[in-house]
C-alpha positions as CSV (number, residue, x, y, z in Angstrom):
1,M,0.1,0.3,-0.2
2,K,1.3,3.6,-0.7
3,A,1.9,5.6,2.5
4,P,-0.6,8.1,1.1
5,A,-3.4,5.4,1.0
6,L,-1.7,3.8,4.2
7,L,-2.0,7.1,6.1
8,A,-5.5,7.1,5.3
9,A,-6.5,3.5,6.4
10,A,-4.9,4.6,9.5
11,L,-6.5,7.7,10.4
12,L,-10.2,5.6,9.8
13,L,-9.2,2.3,11.5
14,P,-10.4,1.8,15.6
15,A,-7.6,2.1,18.2
16,S,-7.4,-1.4,18.9
17,I,-5.7,-1.3,15.2
18,T,-3.7,0.9,15.2
19,P,-1.8,1.3,18.5
20,A,0.3,4.0,20.5
21,G,-0.1,4.7,16.8
22,E,2.2,3.0,15.3
23,V,0.9,2.7,11.6
24,L,-0.1,6.2,11.0
25,T,3.8,6.8,12.4
26,A,5.0,5.2,10.4
27,A,2.7,6.1,7.2
28,V,4.2,9.8,8.3
29,S,7.4,9.3,8.7
30,S,6.9,6.9,4.8
31,L,6.0,9.4,2.6
32,P,7.9,10.3,-0.2
33,G,10.4,13.6,0.8
34,G,9.7,12.5,4.3
35,P,6.7,14.3,6.5
36,P,5.3,17.1,5.2
37,A,6.9,20.4,7.3
38,A,3.7,21.3,8.6
39,L,3.1,17.8,10.2
40,S,7.2,16.1,10.9
41,A,6.1,11.9,12.5
42,S,6.8,13.2,16.5
43,Q,4.1,16.0,16.1
44,V,1.6,12.5,15.1
45,P,-1.2,12.3,17.3
46,G,-2.2,9.6,19.1
47,P,-5.2,7.5,18.0
48,G,-6.7,8.9,21.0
49,V,-7.7,5.6,22.9
50,P,-10.0,6.8,26.7
51,S,-7.7,7.3,29.6
52,W,-10.3,7.4,31.8
53,E,-12.0,4.9,34.1
54,W,-15.7,3.5,34.5
55,P,-17.1,5.7,37.8
56,L,-19.4,2.0,38.5
57,A,-17.6,-1.1,38.8
58,P,-18.5,-3.7,36.8
59,K,-18.7,-2.0,33.7
60,P,-22.0,-0.7,33.5
61,R,-24.8,-0.4,31.1
62,V,-26.0,2.5,30.2
63,L,-28.9,3.3,29.9
64,R,-29.1,6.3,28.9
65,A,-27.0,7.8,26.1
66,F,-25.7,11.6,26.1
67,D,-28.2,14.1,24.0
68,P,-26.9,17.7,24.0
69,P,-29.8,19.7,23.2
70,D,-29.4,21.7,19.8
71,K,-29.1,25.1,22.3
72,P,-28.4,25.1,25.5
73,W,-31.5,26.9,27.4
74,M,-33.4,24.2,25.5
75,S,-33.9,19.8,26.9
76,G,-31.8,17.5,26.2
77,H,-29.4,15.0,28.3
78,R,-26.9,16.3,29.4
79,G,-24.9,13.3,30.2
80,V,-25.2,9.3,30.6
81,D,-27.4,7.0,32.9
82,L,-25.3,4.4,33.7
83,E,-26.4,1.4,36.2
84,A,-25.6,-0.1,39.1
85,V,-25.2,-3.4,40.2
86,H,-27.4,-1.9,43.2
87,D,-28.7,0.8,45.3
88,A,-25.7,2.3,47.7
89,A,-23.2,1.6,45.2
90,P,-20.1,2.7,45.8
91,V,-19.0,5.8,43.0
92,T,-15.8,5.9,42.0
93,T,-14.1,8.9,40.2
94,P,-13.1,8.5,37.0
95,E,-9.8,10.6,37.1
96,S,-7.8,12.5,39.6
97,G,-9.0,15.9,40.5
98,T,-10.0,18.3,43.8
99,V,-13.9,17.6,44.5
100,S,-15.3,21.5,43.8
101,F,-18.9,20.4,45.1
102,V,-20.3,18.9,47.2
103,G,-24.8,19.8,48.1
104,V,-27.2,19.5,46.7
105,V,-29.0,20.5,43.5
106,V,-32.6,21.0,43.1
107,D,-33.0,17.6,45.0
108,R,-30.3,15.3,45.0
109,P,-26.9,15.0,45.7
110,V,-23.9,16.3,44.0
111,I,-20.6,15.3,43.7
112,T,-18.2,17.5,40.9
113,I,-14.8,16.6,40.3
114,D,-12.4,19.1,38.9
115,H,-9.8,17.0,36.5
116,G,-8.2,19.7,35.6
117,N,-7.7,21.1,32.3
118,G,-11.1,22.8,32.7
119,L,-12.6,19.0,32.6
120,R,-15.4,19.0,35.6
121,S,-17.2,15.1,36.4
122,S,-20.8,15.6,38.5
123,F,-22.7,12.4,39.9
124,E,-26.2,12.3,41.0
125,P,-27.6,11.2,42.6
126,V,-24.9,10.2,44.9
127,E,-24.0,11.2,48.9
128,S,-20.5,12.0,50.2
129,T,-18.4,12.4,52.8
130,L,-15.8,13.8,50.6
131,A,-15.7,18.4,51.2
132,T,-15.0,21.0,48.6
133,G,-11.0,21.1,48.2
134,D,-10.7,17.2,49.2
135,A,-8.1,16.3,46.4
136,V,-9.1,12.1,45.0
137,A,-6.8,9.8,43.0
138,K,-8.5,7.9,39.8
139,G,-10.7,4.8,41.4
140,D,-11.0,6.7,44.4
141,T,-14.3,6.2,45.8
142,I,-16.2,9.5,46.7
143,G,-19.6,9.0,47.8
144,T,-22.8,6.3,47.1
145,L,-25.2,5.8,45.1
146,L,-28.6,6.5,46.1
147,P,-32.0,5.7,44.7
148,G,-34.3,7.3,42.6
149,H,-33.0,8.6,39.4
150,C,-33.5,6.0,37.1
151,S,-37.1,5.3,38.6
152,A,-36.9,1.3,39.5
153,L,-33.5,0.7,38.6
154,P,-30.6,1.5,40.3
155,C,-28.4,4.4,38.4
156,V,-25.7,7.5,38.3
157,H,-26.0,10.3,36.6
158,W,-22.5,11.1,34.7
159,G,-22.4,14.7,32.6
160,V,-18.8,15.6,31.9
161,R,-18.3,19.8,31.3
162,R,-15.4,21.2,29.6
163,G,-15.4,25.2,30.6
164,E,-19.3,25.2,29.7
165,D,-19.3,22.9,26.7
166,Y,-21.7,19.3,28.4
167,L,-19.2,16.5,26.5
168,N,-20.7,13.2,26.2
169,P,-18.8,11.4,29.8
170,L,-18.3,7.5,27.2
171,E,-15.9,9.8,24.9
172,F,-13.8,9.1,28.3
173,V,-13.7,5.9,28.9
174,M,-14.9,4.3,25.9
175,D,-13.7,4.6,21.5
176,L,-16.4,6.0,20.3
177,R,-14.4,6.7,17.0
178,P,-16.8,4.4,14.2
179,S,-15.2,1.4,13.1
180,I,-14.4,2.0,9.1
181,L,-14.1,-1.8,7.0
182,L,-11.0,-1.6,3.8
183,P,-11.2,-3.3,0.8
184,L,-8.4,-5.7,1.2
185,T,-5.4,-5.0,-1.0
186,R,-3.5,-8.3,-3.3
187,G,-0.3,-7.9,-2.3
């Protein structure tokens, strides 16, 4: 396969096929004349493998997906609802950070973790003994799940924001890029 075609193919493959960006780095490095001036081999992005952990164990089922509104004031689902094994299940922080809020919003207990770089995770309904300013490491228990968010099923609502923008939390724990089938080439 010629280098430009290999580069295009590598950009479309899921992370499981392109470990640590090896194929992509090789494709860029093998371009005639070397990498383009605007992109050196050391600047080739990695495969985007998510690095956060699930906030529930075992890996939960997604009961309600991320469905952001078209406009900030419209209704939508600004996070995901994850099924827990049982009420009072421990909720853990998916990434290290600092507790930035613990309290009640409307009628639900909420805890928010500031992960740095403008990223914050919020969980509800979660009761916590932590206080604003407490440091937490990835995987630390931040509270226990209370009943009531998903009717009869025990579940936690997990939202992620960068600044004021809501992001799909699943992007941080799963590779959501589409898989693309490429034609086989005869060698």
